[in-house]
N, C-alpha and C positions, 0 to 999 in steps of 0.2 A: 712382598718385602718392601718396607718403606724406602723411598728414595733418599739419598743423602747428598747434601750440597757441600759437606765438609771435606776439606782436603785430607788425603790419607794421613798426613802428619798430625792434623788436628784430631782425627779419629784416634790415633795412637796416644795422643796426649790425654784425651778424654778417657780412654781405657786406663791409662796410668792413674788418673785421678780417681776413677771408680775403684780401681784395685787398691789404692792407698786407703780410701774410705772403708773398703771391706776389711782390710787388715786392722785398721783402727777400731772398727766395729767389733771384730773378734777379740782384740786385746782389752777393749773397754768392757765388753760383755763379761769376760772372764773375771776381771777385777771387780766389777759391780756385783756379780752373782756371789763372789766370795764374801762380800760384805752383807749380803741379805740374810735375814734370819733363816734358820733351817726350814726346809720345805718350800721356801719362796723361790721363784725363778723370775728372770728378767721379763718375760712376757706379761707376768702379773703386774710388775711395777709399771711396765709400758702402758698397760690399760689405765691404771690410776693416773699416770702422768698425762695421757691423752685426754682423759675426762676433765682434768684440771685445765689443760691447754685449750680445749675446744668447747668446754662446758659439759657438765654431766646431764643426764636425762636422755642419753642415746639409747637406742634399742640394741639388743645383741646383734641383730642383722647389720645395723649401721656400723657397729664396731668391727664385726667380721669383715665387712667390705673395706673399712679404713685400714685394717691390718692385713688385708688380702689373705685371709685364712678361711677355712670352711666354718660354717656356723656352729657345727658340732665342736670344733676346737675352741671357739670363743665361749661356747656354753660351758665347757669344761674349765676354762680359765676363770670365768665369772663365778662358777660354783666354788672354786678354791678361795676366791676373794670374799665371797659372801660368807663362807664358813669361818673365815678369820675376822669377820665383822668390818671389812674395809669397804664393802659396797652393800647396797640393799636393792632388791628388785621390787619395783612398784608397778601397778597396773598402768598401762598406757592409756591416758584419757582420750587419745585420738583413735585408738585401735584396740578394742577389747581383746583381740587375739594375741597381742604382744605385750611385752613388759618393757620398762625403762630401767636403766642402770643409774643409780644415784650413789655418789660417794658419801661415806659416813665421816664423822669427825675423826674417827680412828684411822680411816683411809688417808685423810689429808695429813694427819700427824705422821703416819707411817712414811709417806712420801718425803716429808721434810727430814725425818730421821735418816732415811735411806740416803738422801742427797748429802746430808752432813757426814755420814759415815765414809764418804768418798774423799774427805779432806786429806788424809795421809797419802792417798794415791795421786791426787791432783798436785799436792805439794812436791812430789817426786819429779814432776816434769813442768812445773809452773814457770820455770825460768826459760822455757823454750820460746815462748812468744811474749812480747811486751803487750801492754793493754791495747794500744792502737792496732797492732797486728791481730790480736785476738778478736777485736770488734770487727775488723775487716774480713777475717776468715769466716766468722759467724754470718756476717751479712752475705758473703759470697755463697756459702753453703746453703743458706736459707733461700736465696734466689734460685739456685740449682734445684733444691728440693721442691719448691713451688712449681717450677717448670716441669719437672719430672712427674709430679703429682697430677698436674693438669693434663699431661699427655696420656695418662692411664685411663682417664674418664672417657 
């Protein structure tokens, strides 16, 4: 078990933070999935969003590792995206045994449409934080995400 240098109070606060993030994740996931087209689920959107954020051309194994899911689960997710025409699988020029995942224009358009569909949900709570608070929260959460992501490697 890793050693902790944090005081018990700080551990409790970090637990509260992670708990709030988990609840927000649950609420936002339900809202987002309600806006997705029939048959689409959030993990499919998440793969498209990831490919835009980090660049497409990733292998299914790289994606499975990034999402911390079994390769078979990622293969299933990618098959659904490919069937809808949102991604295409191409031969990997560096390794003939594997494929690379590339976004199609339809996949990029789908992402933009899906994000835009959240506007009514966002409007319902957009008075919670002003712009400066929002920028600060995003920066803080990004810093925490990067640290947690680095710790899993």
